[in-house]
C-alpha positions in Angstrom: -4.6 -7.4 39.6 -3.1 -4.7 37.4 -5.4 -1.0 37.6 -5.9 -2.0 33.5 -7.7 -5.0 35.0 -9.5 -3.2 37.6 -10.7 -1.2 35.3 -12.4 -3.6 32.9 -14.1 -5.4 35.7 -15.6 -1.7 37.3 -16.6 -0.8 34.0 -18.9 -3.8 33.5 -20.7 -2.4 36.8 -21.3 1.0 35.5 -25.1 1.5 34.3 -25.4 2.5 31.3 -26.3 6.1 31.9 -22.9 7.0 33.1 -21.0 5.7 30.3 -21.1 8.6 28.2 -19.1 10.2 31.3 -16.5 7.3 31.7 -15.9 7.1 27.8 -15.5 10.9 27.7 -12.7 10.8 30.4 -10.8 7.5 29.0 -10.7 9.4 25.3 -8.7 12.0 27.3 -6.7 9.7 29.3 -5.7 8.0 26.0 -4.5 10.6 24.4 -0.6 10.1 24.5 2.0 12.8 25.9 3.1 14.9 23.7 7.2 14.6 23.5 9.5 17.7 22.7 11.7 17.8 19.8 15.2 18.3 20.2 15.2 21.7 19.1 12.3 22.1 21.5 14.8 20.2 24.8 17.4 22.5 23.1 15.5 26.0 23.6 14.7 24.2 27.4 17.7 23.9 28.5 18.7 27.2 27.2 16.6 29.1 29.5 17.4 26.9 32.8 21.0 27.8 32.0 20.4 31.4 32.1 18.0 31.0 35.0 20.5 29.6 36.2 23.9 31.8 35.8 21.1 35.1 35.5 22.4 35.8 31.9 20.4 36.9 29.1 18.1 39.8 28.8 15.0 40.6 30.3 11.8 42.4 28.8 9.5 44.5 30.9 7.0 46.4 28.8 3.8 45.2 26.5 3.7 42.2 24.4 3.2 44.9 21.4 6.2 46.5 22.3 7.8 43.1 22.7 7.1 42.1 19.0 7.8 45.6 17.6 12.0 45.3 18.8 11.8 41.7 17.3 10.3 42.9 14.3 13.2 46.1 14.1 15.9 43.8 14.9 15.8 42.0 11.1 
């Protein structure tokens, strides 16, 4: 018996008063996982390479200072 078949059988045994919780859980589980697009995959690979080689920049400071630095580069 598959897990899906088992789940369907178990649902018939759950009292109506608890079905709200089951339905809420199933709705959350039914949301498909997001698959990163090519740009995101490329950025992740770039970061992994930077970690592996120790290259890239390291910024120490606040988020506000980082944002100011980025805006000043334009």
